[in-house]
C-alpha positions in Angstrom: 155.1 -5.4 -46.0 154.0 -7.1 -42.8 150.7 -8.2 -44.5 152.6 -9.8 -47.4 155.1 -11.6 -45.2 152.3 -13.1 -43.0 151.2 -15.1 -46.1 154.3 -17.2 -45.6 153.1 -18.5 -42.3 149.7 -19.6 -43.8 151.2 -21.2 -46.9 151.7 -25.0 -46.3 154.3 -25.2 -49.1 156.8 -23.3 -47.0 156.5 -25.9 -44.2 157.6 -28.6 -46.6 160.8 -26.9 -47.6 164.2 -27.9 -46.2 166.3 -24.9 -45.3 169.5 -26.9 -45.9 168.7 -27.1 -49.6 169.2 -24.4 -52.3 165.5 -24.3 -53.3 164.5 -22.9 -50.0 166.6 -19.8 -50.6 165.3 -19.5 -54.2 161.8 -19.3 -52.7 162.9 -16.6 -50.3 164.4 -14.6 -53.2 161.1 -15.0 -55.2 159.1 -13.8 -52.2 161.3 -10.7 -51.9 161.2 -10.0 -55.6 157.4 -10.2 -55.6 157.5 -7.3 -53.1 160.4 -5.1 -54.3 160.2 -5.8 -58.0 156.8 -7.3 -59.0 157.6 -6.9 -62.8 160.8 -8.9 -62.6 161.3 -11.7 -65.1 163.5 -13.6 -62.7 160.7 -16.1 -61.8 160.1 -17.0 -65.5 163.9 -17.3 -66.2 164.4 -19.5 -63.1 161.5 -21.8 -64.0 162.8 -22.1 -67.6 166.2 -23.1 -66.1 164.6 -25.8 -64.0 162.7 -27.1 -67.0 165.9 -27.4 -69.0 167.9 -29.0 -66.1 169.7 -32.0 -67.7 169.1 -35.3 -66.1 172.2 -37.5 -66.3 171.7 -41.1 -67.3 173.2 -42.3 -64.1 170.9 -39.9 -62.1 173.9 -38.7 -60.1 172.1 -35.4 -59.5 168.6 -34.2 -59.9 166.2 -31.5 -58.8 165.5 -33.4 -55.5 169.1 -32.7 -54.5 168.2 -28.9 -54.6 165.2 -29.5 -52.4 162.5 -29.7 -55.1 160.5 -32.9 -54.4 157.9 -32.4 -57.2 158.3 -29.9 -60.0 154.5 -29.8 -60.6 154.0 -28.3 -57.2 155.5 -25.1 -58.5 152.5 -24.8 -60.9 150.1 -24.9 -58.0 152.1 -22.7 -55.5 151.0 -19.1 -55.6 154.6 -18.0 -55.0 155.6 -19.2 -58.4 152.6 -18.0 -60.4 
């Protein structure tokens, strides 16, 4: 487990996260699930939920409010593959 957790320190995406936003904690959950339950479908379901997130016309709330600056980053980030 130590070897897997050390990848977090080397991953530049972690440094860009804001720990006062919800997405930071979703990333921690994903990291833990990759270790304790690698066959979990949680990642797929979570990403589908983000894709279907409704954007109100007045833009009162969006994914940035959760701490996701750019949704395309998730496609590049090994954590979410």
